[in-house]
C-alpha positions as CSV (number, residue, x, y, z in Angstrom):
1,M,-30.2,-6.6,14.4
2,K,-31.9,-3.2,14.9
3,H,-30.9,-2.9,18.5
4,K,-28.6,-0.7,20.5
5,L,-25.1,-2.3,20.6
6,F,-23.5,0.8,22.2
7,K,-24.6,3.2,24.9
8,G,-23.0,5.9,27.0
9,V,-19.6,7.3,26.3
10,I,-17.9,5.9,23.2
11,A,-14.2,6.9,23.5
12,Y,-12.0,7.8,20.6
13,P,-8.3,7.3,21.2
14,I,-5.6,9.3,19.4
15,T,-3.1,7.4,17.2
16,P,0.3,8.5,18.6
17,F,3.4,8.5,16.6
18,D,7.1,8.2,17.7
19,K,9.8,10.6,16.6
20,G,10.5,8.4,13.6
21,D,6.9,9.0,12.4
22,R,6.0,5.4,13.1
23,V,2.8,4.5,15.0
24,D,3.7,4.1,18.7
25,I,1.8,0.9,19.5
26,P,3.0,0.5,23.1
27,L,1.8,4.1,23.8
28,F,-1.5,3.4,22.0
29,R,-2.1,0.3,24.2
30,K,-1.4,2.4,27.3
31,L,-3.8,5.2,26.2
32,V,-6.6,2.7,25.3
33,E,-6.1,0.9,28.7
34,R,-6.3,4.2,30.5
35,M,-9.7,4.9,29.2
36,I,-11.0,1.4,29.8
37,V,-9.9,1.7,33.4
38,A,-11.7,5.0,33.6
39,R,-14.9,3.0,32.7
40,V,-15.8,4.3,29.3
41,H,-18.6,2.3,27.7
42,A,-16.8,1.5,24.3
43,I,-13.6,2.2,22.4
44,A,-13.6,3.5,18.8
45,P,-10.2,3.5,17.1
46,L,-9.6,4.9,13.7
47,G,-11.9,7.9,13.7
48,S,-11.1,11.6,13.2
49,T,-9.2,11.6,16.4
50,G,-7.2,8.6,15.3
51,V,-6.2,10.4,12.0
52,L,-7.6,7.5,9.9
53,P,-6.9,9.2,6.5
54,Y,-3.2,9.6,7.4
55,L,-2.5,6.0,8.0
56,T,-1.4,3.2,5.7
57,D,-3.4,0.0,5.3
58,A,-0.9,-1.9,7.4
59,E,-1.1,0.8,10.2
60,K,-4.9,0.6,10.2
61,E,-4.7,-3.2,10.5
62,E,-2.2,-2.9,13.4
63,I,-4.3,-0.4,15.2
64,T,-7.4,-2.5,14.7
65,E,-5.8,-5.7,16.1
66,T,-4.1,-3.9,18.9
67,T,-7.3,-2.3,20.1
68,I,-9.2,-5.5,20.1
69,R,-6.5,-7.4,21.9
70,Q,-6.1,-4.6,24.5
71,V,-9.9,-4.4,25.1
72,N,-10.1,-8.2,25.3
73,G,-13.8,-8.3,25.3
74,R,-14.3,-6.0,28.3
75,I,-16.3,-3.4,26.4
76,P,-17.5,-3.2,22.8
77,T,-15.3,-1.9,20.0
78,L,-16.3,0.3,17.1
79,V,-13.7,0.3,14.3
80,G,-13.5,3.0,11.7
81,V,-13.0,1.5,8.3
82,S,-13.8,4.4,5.9
83,N,-11.8,4.8,2.7
84,L,-12.1,6.6,-0.6
85,T,-13.0,3.5,-2.5
86,T,-15.6,0.9,-1.9
87,E,-13.2,-1.9,-2.4
88,R,-10.8,-0.6,0.3
89,T,-13.7,0.0,2.7
90,V,-14.8,-3.6,2.2
91,Y,-11.3,-4.8,2.8
92,H,-11.0,-2.9,6.1
93,A,-14.5,-3.8,7.2
94,R,-13.8,-7.5,6.6
95,F,-10.5,-7.2,8.4
96,A,-12.1,-5.6,11.4
97,E,-14.8,-8.2,11.6
98,K,-12.2,-11.0,11.4
99,A,-10.2,-9.4,14.1
100,G,-13.2,-9.4,16.4
101,A,-14.7,-5.9,16.2
102,T,-18.2,-5.4,17.6
103,A,-19.2,-3.1,14.8
104,V,-17.7,-0.8,12.1
105,M,-18.2,2.9,11.4
106,I,-18.2,4.3,7.9
107,I,-18.3,7.9,6.6
108,P,-18.6,8.4,2.9
109,M,-15.1,9.7,2.1
110,S,-14.7,11.1,-1.5
111,Y,-12.8,13.6,-3.5
112,W,-15.9,14.1,-5.7
113,K,-19.2,14.9,-4.0
114,L,-21.1,11.6,-4.0
115,T,-24.8,11.3,-5.1
116,D,-27.3,9.7,-2.8
117,D,-27.5,6.6,-5.0
118,E,-23.7,6.3,-4.9
119,I,-23.7,6.5,-1.2
120,V,-26.4,3.9,-0.8
121,K,-24.6,1.6,-3.2
122,H,-21.3,2.1,-1.2
123,Y,-22.9,1.1,2.1
124,D,-24.9,-1.7,0.5
125,T,-21.8,-3.3,-1.0
126,V,-19.9,-3.1,2.3
127,A,-22.8,-4.5,4.3
128,S,-23.2,-7.4,1.9
129,K,-19.6,-8.5,2.7
130,I,-19.8,-8.5,6.5
131,A,-22.1,-9.8,9.1
132,I,-21.4,-7.3,11.9
133,P,-23.4,-4.0,12.3
134,I,-22.5,-0.8,10.6
135,M,-22.7,2.7,12.1
136,V,-23.3,5.4,9.4
137,Y,-21.2,8.5,10.2
138,N,-22.6,11.8,9.0
139,N,-20.1,14.6,9.3
140,P,-20.2,17.1,6.4
141,A,-17.3,19.1,7.9
142,T,-14.9,16.3,7.1
143,A,-16.7,14.3,4.5
144,G,-17.9,17.2,2.4
145,V,-21.4,15.7,2.1
146,D,-24.3,16.1,4.4
147,M,-26.5,13.0,4.4
148,S,-30.1,14.1,4.7
149,P,-32.5,12.4,7.1
150,A,-34.2,11.0,3.9
151,L,-30.9,9.4,2.8
152,L,-30.2,8.1,6.3
153,K,-33.6,6.5,6.3
154,R,-32.7,4.8,3.0
155,L,-29.5,3.5,4.4
156,L,-31.3,2.0,7.4
157,Q,-33.1,-0.3,5.0
158,I,-29.9,-2.1,4.6
159,A,-30.0,-5.2,6.9
160,N,-27.0,-4.6,9.1
161,V,-26.9,-0.8,9.0
162,T,-28.3,-0.2,12.4
163,M,-26.8,3.0,13.8
164,I,-26.3,6.6,13.0
165,K,-23.6,8.9,14.3
166,E,-24.8,12.5,13.7
167,S,-22.1,15.2,13.8
168,T,-23.7,18.2,12.0
169,G,-24.1,20.1,15.2
170,D,-27.8,20.6,14.4
171,I,-29.9,19.6,17.4
172,Q,-33.1,19.9,15.4
173,R,-31.7,17.2,13.1
174,M,-31.4,14.9,16.1
175,H,-35.0,15.5,17.2
176,Y,-36.1,14.8,13.7
177,L,-34.2,11.6,13.6
178,R,-35.7,10.4,16.8
179,R,-39.2,11.3,15.6
180,E,-38.8,9.8,12.1
181,L,-36.8,6.8,12.8
182,G,-38.4,5.8,16.2
183,E,-36.9,4.2,19.3
184,E,-35.8,1.1,17.3
185,V,-32.9,2.8,15.6
186,A,-30.0,4.0,17.7
187,F,-28.4,7.4,17.0
188,Y,-25.3,8.8,18.5
189,N,-24.0,12.3,19.1
190,G,-20.7,13.2,17.5
191,S,-20.8,16.9,18.3
192,N,-19.1,17.6,21.6
193,P,-20.7,20.9,22.4
194,L,-24.2,19.3,22.0
195,A,-23.5,16.5,24.5
196,L,-26.3,17.4,27.0
197,A,-28.8,18.5,24.3
198,A,-28.2,15.4,22.3
199,F,-29.0,13.1,25.2
200,S,-32.1,15.1,25.8
201,A,-33.0,14.5,22.1
202,G,-32.7,10.7,22.7
203,A,-29.2,10.0,21.7
204,S,-28.1,6.5,22.8
205,G,-24.5,7.5,23.3
206,W,-21.8,10.2,22.8
207,C,-18.9,9.5,20.5
208,T,-16.1,11.7,21.8
209,A,-12.4,12.2,22.2
210,A,-12.9,14.0,25.5
211,P,-12.3,10.8,27.7
212,N,-8.7,11.0,26.8
213,L,-8.6,14.0,29.1
214,I,-11.7,14.1,31.4
215,P,-13.4,10.6,31.4
216,E,-14.9,10.9,34.8
217,L,-16.8,14.1,33.9
218,N,-18.0,12.6,30.6
219,I,-19.3,9.5,32.3
220,A,-20.8,11.4,35.1
221,L,-22.8,13.5,32.6
222,Y,-24.2,10.4,31.0
223,E,-25.1,8.8,34.3
224,A,-26.9,12.0,35.5
225,V,-29.0,11.9,32.3
226,Q,-29.7,8.3,32.8
227,N,-30.8,9.1,36.4
228,N,-33.1,11.9,35.1
229,N,-31.2,14.3,37.2
230,L,-31.3,17.3,34.9
231,E,-29.9,19.8,37.4
232,E,-26.8,17.6,38.0
233,A,-26.5,17.0,34.3
234,R,-26.5,20.7,33.5
235,K,-23.9,21.4,36.2
236,L,-21.6,18.6,34.9
237,F,-22.0,19.8,31.3
238,Y,-21.2,23.5,32.2
239,Q,-18.0,22.2,33.9
240,Q,-16.7,20.6,30.7
241,V,-18.2,22.7,27.9
242,D,-15.3,25.0,27.4
243,L,-12.9,22.0,27.0
244,L,-15.4,20.3,24.6
245,K,-15.5,23.5,22.4
246,F,-11.7,23.9,22.5
247,I,-10.8,20.4,21.4
248,V,-13.2,20.7,18.4
249,D,-12.1,24.2,17.5
250,K,-8.3,23.4,17.6
251,G,-8.5,20.0,16.0
252,L,-9.0,16.8,18.0
253,P,-5.6,15.1,17.5
254,R,-3.7,18.4,18.2
255,A,-5.7,19.2,21.3
256,I,-5.8,15.7,22.8
257,K,-2.0,15.3,22.4
258,A,-1.4,18.7,24.1
259,G,-4.0,17.9,26.8
260,L,-2.4,14.6,27.6
261,N,1.0,16.3,28.0
262,I,-0.5,18.9,30.3
263,L,-1.9,16.2,32.4
264,G,1.5,14.5,32.7
265,E,0.7,11.8,30.2
266,E,2.6,11.0,27.1
267,G,0.7,12.0,24.0
268,G,3.2,11.0,21.3
269,Q,3.9,12.9,18.1
270,L,1.7,14.1,15.4
271,R,2.0,13.1,11.7
272,G,2.5,15.8,9.2
273,P,1.0,18.0,8.0
274,L,-0.5,18.3,11.5
275,K,1.5,20.5,13.8
276,P,1.3,20.9,17.6
277,L,-0.7,23.6,19.2
278,T,1.0,27.0,19.6
279,R,2.4,28.0,23.0
280,T,-0.6,30.4,23.3
281,E,-3.0,27.7,22.6
282,V,-1.3,25.3,25.0
283,S,-1.5,28.0,27.7
284,E,-5.2,28.4,26.9
285,L,-5.8,24.7,27.2
286,E,-3.9,24.5,30.4
287,D,-6.1,27.2,31.9
288,I,-9.2,25.4,30.8
289,L,-8.0,22.1,32.3
290,N,-7.1,23.8,35.5
291,G,-10.6,25.3,35.6
292,V,-12.1,21.9,35.1
293,K,-10.0,20.5,38.0
294,A,-11.1,23.4,40.2
295,C,-14.8,22.7,39.5
296,V,-14.4,19.0,40.3
297,A,-12.3,19.4,43.5
């Protein structure tokens, strides 16, 4: 199973809410379809952009089923199933598999800092309960734990742990992973500002919320890299790097919602405690998006 199930631009939809603080499923379907039509290479619901920790079990299940029905086999689906407990992670992983997900993504969420042995046991237990592949998600900024290359190597000994999403923002880490793990294991970039550098380091794909706003530029960057056109890739990266930095700095759900509204698309509401961007931040984002349009025109 150690093969690359995903490649290219893996798009993360936001989870929109209505004014009654309910998940807006019709709008979610529309946002997912919009990115499929834009030719993203995979859809990944229930990540950081999809505010996974802020959802009930029933809402997670509804988002999972809605995504898979909307995608309808046109592209792969990577469903986030992380939870504080192993039991709940197993539950959501099995639910995603039964619903038809291509693979699941797991980050070791915890109030207490987990030991390496606890993390290995967590993944091993989940893996033993499902047959579909698992992507290990390393993001110390949100999980509070940085999984070392040595730990990641241990996790890859688990039969259906086949992929790594690396979001530390350390390009040297990516080069190390490629050198140590070899071509057989697929690793993915989760740090937007490192999009170009990560592809150069051998990343199989780019996990990003940016296709909610600029899918054409994201895909064009990947295609330029695939065509070994470094000059074009640099040009495309520079056109979008300010936006990539902004959406990370301001928080993905907030920034994507505001960006969709600026583009004339409905972005839904945020769930508390998240609040919309300030007027100043919206104005800054509008200037950035206008700059991107000017470059593309």
